[in-house]
Wavefront OBJ file of the C-alpha trace (Angstrom):
o trace
v 7.858 -31.218 -9.010
v 6.490 -27.762 -10.136
v 5.583 -25.208 -7.516
v 2.340 -23.297 -7.452
v 2.365 -19.889 -5.862
v -0.961 -18.433 -4.862
v -1.112 -14.694 -4.463
v -2.779 -13.544 -1.416
v -6.709 -13.366 -1.676
v -8.727 -11.533 1.020
v -11.086 -14.374 1.923
v -9.466 -17.592 0.423
v -5.783 -17.208 1.026
v -4.907 -14.027 2.878
v -1.260 -14.824 3.338
v -0.789 -16.365 -0.113
v 0.256 -19.952 -0.396
v 2.933 -22.125 -1.981
v 2.616 -25.927 -2.820
v 3.883 -28.499 -5.193
v 1.659 -30.201 -7.871
v 2.819 -32.834 -10.100
v 2.783 -32.288 -14.002
v -0.546 -33.420 -15.350
v -2.448 -32.669 -12.017
v -5.674 -30.572 -12.006
v -5.111 -27.048 -10.633
v -8.580 -26.743 -8.981
v -8.106 -30.027 -7.110
v -4.728 -29.049 -6.088
v -5.844 -25.654 -4.671
v -8.711 -27.507 -2.715
v -6.207 -30.153 -1.444
v -3.910 -27.400 -0.143
v -6.763 -25.610 1.832
v -7.709 -22.999 -0.735
v -11.516 -23.225 -1.169
v -11.725 -22.075 -4.711
v -15.344 -21.977 -5.906
v -16.237 -24.624 -8.302
v -20.146 -24.466 -8.677
v -20.252 -27.080 -11.537
v -17.966 -29.654 -9.816
v -15.041 -29.542 -12.445
v -17.352 -30.121 -15.369
v -16.617 -27.034 -17.265
v -20.177 -25.654 -17.087
v -19.512 -22.313 -15.285
v -16.662 -19.830 -14.516
v -16.559 -19.864 -10.890
v -12.975 -21.343 -10.547
v -11.670 -18.626 -12.892
v -8.004 -17.791 -12.071
v -5.250 -15.585 -13.494
v -1.879 -17.042 -14.339
v 0.432 -14.366 -13.641
v 3.737 -16.579 -14.359
v 4.036 -19.941 -16.186
v 1.010 -19.877 -18.500
v 2.719 -21.274 -21.384
v 3.598 -24.386 -19.423
v 0.046 -25.375 -18.733
v -2.230 -27.587 -20.822
v -3.845 -25.621 -23.705
v -7.356 -24.195 -23.134
v -10.041 -26.020 -25.191
v -12.857 -24.234 -27.057
v -15.436 -25.048 -24.262
v -13.203 -23.532 -21.601
v -12.779 -20.464 -23.663
v -16.554 -20.110 -24.122
v -17.136 -20.191 -20.206
v -14.204 -17.568 -19.735
v -16.311 -15.122 -21.698
v -18.518 -15.095 -18.621
v -15.915 -14.978 -15.977
v -15.473 -11.629 -14.079
v -12.467 -9.788 -15.037
v -11.255 -12.460 -17.696
v -8.421 -11.491 -19.852
v -5.487 -13.076 -21.687
v -4.039 -14.783 -18.507
v -7.338 -16.256 -17.619
v -7.967 -20.048 -17.241
v -10.737 -22.186 -15.467
v -8.606 -23.893 -12.814
v -10.914 -27.156 -13.152
v -9.789 -27.530 -16.800
v -6.034 -26.537 -16.208
v -3.496 -29.435 -15.963
v 0.009 -28.532 -14.544
v 2.916 -28.560 -16.911
v 6.567 -28.977 -15.793
v 7.290 -25.258 -14.657
v 6.269 -23.266 -11.672
v 3.261 -21.213 -11.895
v 1.981 -18.020 -10.042
v -1.905 -17.815 -9.669
v -4.195 -14.948 -8.696
v -7.691 -15.720 -7.802
v -9.982 -12.878 -8.760
v -11.655 -10.933 -5.896
v -15.102 -11.619 -7.546
v -16.893 -14.326 -9.294
v -20.328 -14.744 -10.968
v -21.319 -17.350 -8.644
v -24.859 -16.446 -7.589
v -25.316 -19.212 -5.053
v -22.280 -19.227 -2.778
v -22.470 -21.799 0.022
v -20.824 -19.683 2.681
l 1 2 3 4 5 6 7 8 9 10 11 12 13 14 15 16 17 18 19 20 21 22 23 24 25 26 27 28 29 30 31 32 33 34 35 36 37 38 39 40 41 42 43 44 45 46 47 48 49 50 51 52 53 54 55 56 57 58 59 60 61 62 63 64 65 66 67 68 69 70 71 72 73 74 75 76 77 78 79 80 81 82 83 84 85 86 87 88 89 90 91 92 93 94 95 96 97 98 99 100 101 102 103 104 105 106 107 108 109 110 111
């Protein structure tokens, strides 16, 4: 199974994390299942950009972003060419390295 390496994030994952996620599995759900409480204000419906991540390694192995995802990435804080919405990202067959941005545009955080 492919390995997901999450780089350290001050609040969500201070020491970083590594876990396995089967090809075809949803990245946001995998993060949550492994104790990384990534924001997901729209409950995985591709209606916001709060689950924005940067794929530092392995981007080409992931499912391709569709137009709706790309439209929402325009609103993501610090979005760039390595950006994906984790709720729309399905794992490929290769290991990936994920960076969770320090900020999001979620105006209604629950914690």
